[in-house]
C-alpha positions as protocol buffer text, in pm:
chain_id: "A"
residue {
  index: 1
  type: MET
  ca { x: 0 y: 0 z: 0 }
}
residue {
  index: 2
  type: SER
  ca { x: 130 y: 346 z: -87 }
}
residue {
  index: 3
  type: THR
  ca { x: 237 y: 565 z: 204 }
}
residue {
  index: 4
  type: GLU
  ca { x: 223 y: 881 z: -4 }
}
residue {
  index: 5
  type: PRO
  ca { x: -30 y: 1138 z: 123 }
}
residue {
  index: 6
  type: PRO
  ca { x: -322 y: 1217 z: -109 }
}
residue {
  index: 7
  type: PRO
  ca { x: -288 y: 1533 z: -318 }
}
residue {
  index: 8
  type: ALA
  ca { x: -445 y: 1851 z: -191 }
}
residue {
  index: 9
  type: PRO
  ca { x: -742 y: 1988 z: -387 }
}
residue {
  index: 10
  type: GLY
  ca { x: -620 y: 2141 z: -712 }
}
residue {
  index: 11
  type: GLU
  ca { x: -272 y: 1991 z: -675 }
}
residue {
  index: 12
  type: GLU
  ca { x: -103 y: 1811 z: -963 }
}
residue {
  index: 13
  type: THR
  ca { x: -96 y: 1434 z: -936 }
}
residue {
  index: 14
  type: TYR
  ca { x: 153 y: 1202 z: -1101 }
}
residue {
  index: 15
  type: PHE
  ca { x: 119 y: 845 z: -1209 }
}
residue {
  index: 16
  type: THR
  ca { x: 297 y: 587 z: -1418 }
}
residue {
  index: 17
  type: PRO
  ca { x: 117 y: 546 z: -1753 }
}
residue {
  index: 18
  type: SER
  ca { x: -56 y: 210 z: -1784 }
}
residue {
  index: 19
  type: VAL
  ca { x: -2 y: 197 z: -2161 }
}
residue {
  index: 20
  type: GLU
  ca { x: 347 y: 226 z: -2305 }
}
residue {
  index: 21
  type: PHE
  ca { x: 399 y: 418 z: -2627 }
}
residue {
  index: 22
  type: SER
  ca { x: 568 y: 213 z: -2896 }
}
residue {
  index: 23
  type: VAL
  ca { x: 694 y: 265 z: -3250 }
}
residue {
  index: 24
  type: ALA
  ca { x: 628 y: -8 z: -3508 }
}
residue {
  index: 25
  type: ASP
  ca { x: 881 y: -140 z: -3756 }
}
residue {
  index: 26
  type: GLY
  ca { x: 851 y: -51 z: -4123 }
}
residue {
  index: 27
  type: VAL
  ca { x: 625 y: 225 z: -4252 }
}
residue {
  index: 28
  type: ARG
  ca { x: 457 y: 384 z: -3950 }
}
residue {
  index: 29
  type: ASP
  ca { x: 87 y: 478 z: -3968 }
}
residue {
  index: 30
  type: ILE
  ca { x: 79 y: 800 z: -3763 }
}
residue {
  index: 31
  type: GLY
  ca { x: -223 y: 1004 z: -3662 }
}
residue {
  index: 32
  type: MET
  ca { x: -95 y: 1344 z: -3546 }
}
residue {
  index: 33
  type: VAL
  ca { x: -331 y: 1595 z: -3385 }
}
residue {
  index: 34
  type: PHE
  ca { x: -239 y: 1959 z: -3325 }
}
residue {
  index: 35
  type: LEU
  ca { x: -442 y: 2107 z: -3040 }
}
residue {
  index: 36
  type: GLY
  ca { x: -450 y: 2468 z: -2931 }
}
residue {
  index: 37
  type: ALA
  ca { x: -594 y: 2812 z: -2997 }
}
residue {
  index: 38
  type: SER
  ca { x: -556 y: 3080 z: -3267 }
}
residue {
  index: 39
  type: GLN
  ca { x: -183 y: 3041 z: -3328 }
}
residue {
  index: 40
  type: THR
  ca { x: -229 y: 2669 z: -3374 }
}
residue {
  index: 41
  type: ALA
  ca { x: -506 y: 2747 z: -3623 }
}
residue {
  index: 42
  type: GLY
  ca { x: -266 y: 2980 z: -3807 }
}
residue {
  index: 43
  type: TYR
  ca { x: -485 y: 3287 z: -3768 }
}
residue {
  index: 44
  type: GLY
  ca { x: -339 y: 3588 z: -3946 }
}
residue {
  index: 45
  type: ASP
  ca { x: -111 y: 3400 z: -4187 }
}
residue {
  index: 46
  type: PRO
  ca { x: -183 y: 3522 z: -4542 }
}
residue {
  index: 47
  type: LYS
  ca { x: -58 y: 3190 z: -4678 }
}
residue {
  index: 48
  type: GLY
  ca { x: -299 y: 2998 z: -4456 }
}
residue {
  index: 49
  type: LEU
  ca { x: -27 y: 2764 z: -4331 }
}
residue {
  index: 50
  type: GLY
  ca { x: 56 y: 2884 z: -3981 }
}
residue {
  index: 51
  type: TRP
  ca { x: 336 y: 2706 z: -3800 }
}
residue {
  index: 52
  type: VAL
  ca { x: 145 y: 2378 z: -3812 }
}
residue {
  index: 53
  type: GLY
  ca { x: 127 y: 2365 z: -4192 }
}
residue {
  index: 54
  type: ARG
  ca { x: 495 y: 2449 z: -4219 }
}
residue {
  index: 55
  type: VAL
  ca { x: 595 y: 2181 z: -3969 }
}
residue {
  index: 56
  type: VAL
  ca { x: 381 y: 1916 z: -4140 }
}
residue {
  index: 57
  type: ALA
  ca { x: 530 y: 2008 z: -4478 }
}
residue {
  index: 58
  type: ARG
  ca { x: 877 y: 1946 z: -4336 }
}
residue {
  index: 59
  type: THR
  ca { x: 780 y: 1616 z: -4172 }
}
residue {
  index: 60
  type: GLN
  ca { x: 767 y: 1400 z: -4480 }
}
residue {
  index: 61
  type: HIS
  ca { x: 973 y: 1083 z: -4446 }
}
residue {
  index: 62
  type: PRO
  ca { x: 973 y: 750 z: -4633 }
}
residue {
  index: 63
  type: ASP
  ca { x: 906 y: 564 z: -4306 }
}
residue {
  index: 64
  type: LEU
  ca { x: 606 y: 779 z: -4209 }
}
residue {
  index: 65
  type: ASP
  ca { x: 249 y: 749 z: -4334 }
}
residue {
  index: 66
  type: LEU
  ca { x: 135 y: 1070 z: -4166 }
}
residue {
  index: 67
  type: THR
  ca { x: -221 y: 1197 z: -4125 }
}
residue {
  index: 68
  type: ALA
  ca { x: -227 y: 1540 z: -3957 }
}
residue {
  index: 69
  type: TYR
  ca { x: -524 y: 1722 z: -3806 }
}
residue {
  index: 70
  type: ASN
  ca { x: -528 y: 2087 z: -3695 }
}
residue {
  index: 71
  type: LEU
  ca { x: -775 y: 2134 z: -3409 }
}
residue {
  index: 72
  type: GLY
  ca { x: -683 y: 2490 z: -3317 }
}
residue {
  index: 73
  type: VAL
  ca { x: -982 y: 2696 z: -3193 }
}
residue {
  index: 74
  type: ARG
  ca { x: -945 y: 3070 z: -3160 }
}
residue {
  index: 75
  type: GLY
  ca { x: -999 y: 3190 z: -2804 }
}
residue {
  index: 76
  type: ASP
  ca { x: -949 y: 2855 z: -2633 }
}
residue {
  index: 77
  type: THR
  ca { x: -809 y: 2848 z: -2281 }
}
residue {
  index: 78
  type: SER
  ca { x: -650 y: 2548 z: -2115 }
}
residue {
  index: 79
  type: ALA
  ca { x: -989 y: 2472 z: -1957 }
}
residue {
  index: 80
  type: ASP
  ca { x: -1143 y: 2452 z: -2306 }
}
residue {
  index: 81
  type: ILE
  ca { x: -867 y: 2212 z: -2409 }
}
residue {
  index: 82
  type: VAL
  ca { x: -935 y: 1991 z: -2107 }
}
residue {
  index: 83
  type: ALA
  ca { x: -1305 y: 1985 z: -2195 }
}
residue {
  index: 84
  type: ARG
  ca { x: -1269 y: 1894 z: -2563 }
}
residue {
  index: 85
  type: TRP
  ca { x: -941 y: 1719 z: -2621 }
}
residue {
  index: 86
  type: ALA
  ca { x: -1047 y: 1358 z: -2574 }
}
residue {
  index: 87
  type: ALA
  ca { x: -1377 y: 1383 z: -2764 }
}
residue {
  index: 88
  type: GLU
  ca { x: -1213 y: 1557 z: -3062 }
}
residue {
  index: 89
  type: CYS
  ca { x: -877 y: 1381 z: -3074 }
}
residue {
  index: 90
  type: HIS
  ca { x: -965 y: 1015 z: -3029 }
}
residue {
  index: 91
  type: PRO
  ca { x: -1184 y: 993 z: -3343 }
}
residue {
  index: 92
  type: ARG
  ca { x: -888 y: 1124 z: -3544 }
}
residue {
  index: 93
  type: TRP
  ca { x: -670 y: 846 z: -3408 }
}
residue {
  index: 94
  type: LYS
  ca { x: -916 y: 572 z: -3493 }
}
residue {
  index: 95
  type: GLY
  ca { x: -742 y: 304 z: -3696 }
}
residue {
  index: 96
  type: ARG
  ca { x: -398 y: 464 z: -3662 }
}
residue {
  index: 97
  type: SER
  ca { x: -130 y: 246 z: -3508 }
}
residue {
  index: 98
  type: GLU
  ca { x: 70 y: 540 z: -3374 }
}
residue {
  index: 99
  type: LYS
  ca { x: -102 y: 827 z: -3189 }
}
residue {
  index: 100
  type: ARG
  ca { x: 69 y: 1161 z: -3142 }
}
residue {
  index: 101
  type: LEU
  ca { x: -50 y: 1489 z: -2989 }
}
residue {
  index: 102
  type: VAL
  ca { x: 111 y: 1831 z: -3036 }
}
residue {
  index: 103
  type: LEU
  ca { x: -22 y: 2077 z: -2779 }
}
residue {
  index: 104
  type: SER
  ca { x: 13 y: 2456 z: -2763 }
}
residue {
  index: 105
  type: VAL
  ca { x: -204 y: 2643 z: -2515 }
}
residue {
  index: 106
  type: GLY
  ca { x: -195 y: 2914 z: -2250 }
}
residue {
  index: 107
  type: MET
  ca { x: -198 y: 3260 z: -2408 }
}
residue {
  index: 108
  type: ASN
  ca { x: -571 y: 3297 z: -2352 }
}
residue {
  index: 109
  type: ASP
  ca { x: -521 y: 3187 z: -1991 }
}
residue {
  index: 110
  type: VAL
  ca { x: -296 y: 3489 z: -1946 }
}
residue {
  index: 111
  type: LEU
  ca { x: -534 y: 3724 z: -2125 }
}
residue {
  index: 112
  type: THR
  ca { x: -847 y: 3610 z: -1940 }
}
residue {
  index: 113
  type: GLY
  ca { x: -701 y: 3585 z: -1591 }
}
residue {
  index: 114
  type: VAL
  ca { x: -685 y: 3208 z: -1541 }
}
residue {
  index: 115
  type: THR
  ca { x: -466 y: 3151 z: -1235 }
}
residue {
  index: 116
  type: MET
  ca { x: -120 y: 3006 z: -1274 }
}
residue {
  index: 117
  type: ALA
  ca { x: -211 y: 2708 z: -1056 }
}
residue {
  index: 118
  type: ARG
  ca { x: -523 y: 2628 z: -1260 }
}
residue {
  index: 119
  type: SER
  ca { x: -347 y: 2671 z: -1594 }
}
residue {
  index: 120
  type: ARG
  ca { x: -66 y: 2446 z: -1479 }
}
residue {
  index: 121
  type: LEU
  ca { x: -307 y: 2183 z: -1351 }
}
residue {
  index: 122
  type: ASN
  ca { x: -510 y: 2187 z: -1673 }
}
residue {
  index: 123
  type: LEU
  ca { x: -197 y: 2120 z: -1878 }
}
residue {
  index: 124
  type: ALA
  ca { x: -86 y: 1846 z: -1637 }
}
residue {
  index: 125
  type: ASN
  ca { x: -424 y: 1675 z: -1659 }
}
residue {
  index: 126
  type: VAL
  ca { x: -418 y: 1658 z: -2040 }
}
residue {
  index: 127
  type: LEU
  ca { x: -59 y: 1534 z: -2044 }
}
residue {
  index: 128
  type: ASP
  ca { x: -126 y: 1265 z: -1784 }
}
residue {
  index: 129
  type: GLU
  ca { x: -444 y: 1145 z: -1952 }
}
residue {
  index: 130
  type: ALA
  ca { x: -273 y: 1131 z: -2290 }
}
residue {
  index: 131
  type: LYS
  ca { x: 34 y: 948 z: -2161 }
}
residue {
  index: 132
  type: GLY
  ca { x: -191 y: 708 z: -1973 }
}
residue {
  index: 133
  type: ALA
  ca { x: -365 y: 626 z: -2303 }
}
residue {
  index: 134
  type: GLY
  ca { x: -37 y: 551 z: -2483 }
}
residue {
  index: 135
  type: ILE
  ca { x: -26 y: 880 z: -2675 }
}
residue {
  index: 136
  type: ALA
  ca { x: 306 y: 1055 z: -2741 }
}
residue {
  index: 137
  type: VAL
  ca { x: 288 y: 1426 z: -2657 }
}
residue {
  index: 138
  type: PHE
  ca { x: 494 y: 1727 z: -2771 }
}
residue {
  index: 139
  type: VAL
  ca { x: 434 y: 2075 z: -2625 }
}
residue {
  index: 140
  type: VAL
  ca { x: 499 y: 2403 z: -2805 }
}
residue {
  index: 141
  type: GLY
  ca { x: 544 y: 2695 z: -2568 }
}
residue {
  index: 142
  type: LEU
  ca { x: 404 y: 3046 z: -2553 }
}
residue {
  index: 143
  type: THR
  ca { x: 527 y: 3333 z: -2769 }
}
residue {
  index: 144
  type: PRO
  ca { x: 592 y: 3695 z: -2662 }
}
residue {
  index: 145
  type: THR
  ca { x: 361 y: 3987 z: -2727 }
}
residue {
  index: 146
  type: LEU
  ca { x: 429 y: 4357 z: -2780 }
}
residue {
  index: 147
  type: ASP
  ca { x: 316 y: 4437 z: -2423 }
}
residue {
  index: 148
  type: PRO
  ca { x: 593 y: 4414 z: -2158 }
}
residue {
  index: 149
  type: GLU
  ca { x: 342 y: 4360 z: -1874 }
}
residue {
  index: 150
  type: VAL
  ca { x: 169 y: 4076 z: -2058 }
}
residue {
  index: 151
  type: ASN
  ca { x: 510 y: 3932 z: -2140 }
}
residue {
  index: 152
  type: ARG
  ca { x: 599 y: 3909 z: -1771 }
}
residue {
  index: 153
  type: ARG
  ca { x: 295 y: 3687 z: -1717 }
}
residue {
  index: 154
  type: VAL
  ca { x: 358 y: 3491 z: -2036 }
}
residue {
  index: 155
  type: GLU
  ca { x: 716 y: 3423 z: -1932 }
}
residue {
  index: 156
  type: ALA
  ca { x: 606 y: 3301 z: -1589 }
}
residue {
  index: 157
  type: LEU
  ca { x: 350 y: 3065 z: -1741 }
}
residue {
  index: 158
  type: ALA
  ca { x: 601 y: 2944 z: -1999 }
}
residue {
  index: 159
  type: GLN
  ca { x: 840 y: 2852 z: -1718 }
}
residue {
  index: 160
  type: ALA
  ca { x: 560 y: 2671 z: -1535 }
}
residue {
  index: 161
  type: GLN
  ca { x: 469 y: 2476 z: -1848 }
}
residue {
  index: 162
  type: ALA
  ca { x: 832 y: 2379 z: -1900 }
}
residue {
  index: 163
  type: ASP
  ca { x: 837 y: 2247 z: -1544 }
}
residue {
  index: 164
  type: VAL
  ca { x: 515 y: 2048 z: -1591 }
}
residue {
  index: 165
  type: CYS
  ca { x: 658 y: 1889 z: -1906 }
}
residue {
  index: 166
  type: GLY
  ca { x: 1000 y: 1828 z: -1753 }
}
residue {
  index: 167
  type: ARG
  ca { x: 850 y: 1637 z: -1461 }
}
residue {
  index: 168
  type: ARG
  ca { x: 685 y: 1404 z: -1713 }
}
residue {
  index: 169
  type: GLY
  ca { x: 969 y: 1364 z: -1960 }
}
residue {
  index: 170
  type: ILE
  ca { x: 771 y: 1544 z: -2232 }
}
residue {
  index: 171
  type: THR
  ca { x: 947 y: 1758 z: -2491 }
}
residue {
  index: 172
  type: TYR
  ca { x: 874 y: 2129 z: -2443 }
}
residue {
  index: 173
  type: VAL
  ca { x: 980 y: 2392 z: -2697 }
}
residue {
  index: 174
  type: ASP
  ca { x: 1062 y: 2730 z: -2546 }
}
residue {
  index: 175
  type: CYS
  ca { x: 936 y: 2990 z: -2793 }
}
residue {
  index: 176
  type: PHE
  ca { x: 936 y: 3283 z: -2551 }
}
residue {
  index: 177
  type: ARG
  ca { x: 1306 y: 3343 z: -2489 }
}
residue {
  index: 178
  type: PRO
  ca { x: 1420 y: 3302 z: -2851 }
}
residue {
  index: 179
  type: LEU
  ca { x: 1152 y: 3542 z: -2980 }
}
residue {
  index: 180
  type: VAL
  ca { x: 1114 y: 3807 z: -2708 }
}
residue {
  index: 181
  type: GLY
  ca { x: 1410 y: 4002 z: -2842 }
}
residue {
  index: 182
  type: HIS
  ca { x: 1383 y: 3891 z: -3204 }
}
residue {
  index: 183
  type: ASP
  ca { x: 1350 y: 4190 z: -3439 }
}
residue {
  index: 184
  type: GLN
  ca { x: 1167 y: 3999 z: -3711 }
}
residue {
  index: 185
  type: TRP
  ca { x: 914 y: 3854 z: -3466 }
}
residue {
  index: 186
  type: MET
  ca { x: 838 y: 4190 z: -3309 }
}
residue {
  index: 187
  type: ALA
  ca { x: 817 y: 4361 z: -3649 }
}
residue {
  index: 188
  type: ASP
  ca { x: 577 y: 4094 z: -3774 }
}
residue {
  index: 189
  type: LEU
  ca { x: 347 y: 4143 z: -3474 }
}
residue {
  index: 190
  type: ALA
  ca { x: 360 y: 4521 z: -3511 }
}
residue {
  index: 191
  type: ALA
  ca { x: 263 y: 4496 z: -3877 }
}
residue {
  index: 192
  type: SER
  ca { x: -31 y: 4262 z: -3821 }
}
residue {
  index: 193
  type: PRO
  ca { x: -386 y: 4400 z: -3821 }
}
residue {
  index: 194
  type: ASP
  ca { x: -450 y: 4313 z: -3455 }
}
residue {
  index: 195
  type: ARG
  ca { x: -87 y: 4352 z: -3336 }
}
residue {
  index: 196
  type: ALA
  ca { x: -127 y: 4019 z: -3159 }
}
residue {
  index: 197
  type: HIS
  ca { x: -93 y: 3742 z: -3417 }
}
residue {
  index: 198
  type: PRO
  ca { x: 209 y: 3691 z: -3641 }
}
residue {
  index: 199
  type: GLY
  ca { x: 207 y: 3680 z: -4016 }
}
residue {
  index: 200
  type: GLN
  ca { x: 404 y: 3468 z: -4258 }
}
residue {
  index: 201
  type: ALA
  ca { x: 745 y: 3550 z: -4112 }
}
residue {
  index: 202
  type: GLY
  ca { x: 640 y: 3497 z: -3751 }
}
residue {
  index: 203
  type: TYR
  ca { x: 479 y: 3162 z: -3816 }
}
residue {
  index: 204
  type: GLY
  ca { x: 791 y: 3059 z: -4000 }
}
residue {
  index: 205
  type: LEU
  ca { x: 996 y: 3139 z: -3690 }
}
residue {
  index: 206
  type: ILE
  ca { x: 773 y: 2925 z: -3468 }
}
residue {
  index: 207
  type: ALA
  ca { x: 796 y: 2638 z: -3716 }
}
residue {
  index: 208
  type: TRP
  ca { x: 1176 y: 2668 z: -3719 }
}
residue {
  index: 209
  type: LEU
  ca { x: 1189 y: 2649 z: -3339 }
}
residue {
  index: 210
  type: VAL
  ca { x: 966 y: 2340 z: -3337 }
}
residue {
  index: 211
  type: LEU
  ca { x: 1163 y: 2162 z: -3608 }
}
residue {
  index: 212
  type: HIS
  ca { x: 1501 y: 2235 z: -3445 }
}
residue {
  index: 213
  type: ASN
  ca { x: 1418 y: 2157 z: -3083 }
}
residue {
  index: 214
  type: GLY
  ca { x: 1358 y: 1786 z: -3053 }
}
residue {
  index: 215
  type: TRP
  ca { x: 1101 y: 1728 z: -3328 }
}
residue {
  index: 216
  type: ASN
  ca { x: 1288 y: 1452 z: -3513 }
}
residue {
  index: 217
  type: ASP
  ca { x: 1396 y: 1291 z: -3188 }
}
residue {
  index: 218
  type: TRP
  ca { x: 1033 y: 1287 z: -3071 }
}
residue {
  index: 219
  type: LEU
  ca { x: 928 y: 1129 z: -3400 }
}
residue {
  index: 220
  type: GLN
  ca { x: 1227 y: 895 z: -3387 }
}
residue {
  index: 221
  type: ILE
  ca { x: 1337 y: 976 z: -3740 }
}
residue {
  index: 222
  type: SER
  ca { x: 1673 y: 1088 z: -3878 }
}
């Protein structure tokens, strides 16, 4: 019998996944779901690709039979992701031998006043449920804004998300620190109609960070 005390209300819990993720030999039949909010959906990109489309375009490999789904919903918070992820993702994985989830969430938590503890717990719950179902997860972090005050909160949440992922051995891509002082990123935001979402150049920068920070290792391709 475990001697560990039960978690306090609202506290993160940890468990060992009951289903191990495995990679098959030969051509791998992958269902890959991208889950998040407006940046995941590629809002504001005149080419209609966003970072997701660019990453998928660069993830073609003779050993991968890849089916990708973009489930970004503008305005979603981490609570919205908790509420919809299983119902929307699992049908996309039906019949696929390899299930993968790419998650990017949190900006709307900052903008709508979701507490750090709740945002952290929501992310932890999705990660734990996914890992427990034998799903491989990859997390793409938050990006900076033009507002220094908002950026202080974004940076704090980005650090919390990195910690949540690190405790679970899940790859987390830091997009905040590489972009907060990046001239092209800031110029792209400033030139956008809402001064909040990037355009073609900005989405290209996010895609570059994803592709060069553990993507191939996560996919186990060379």
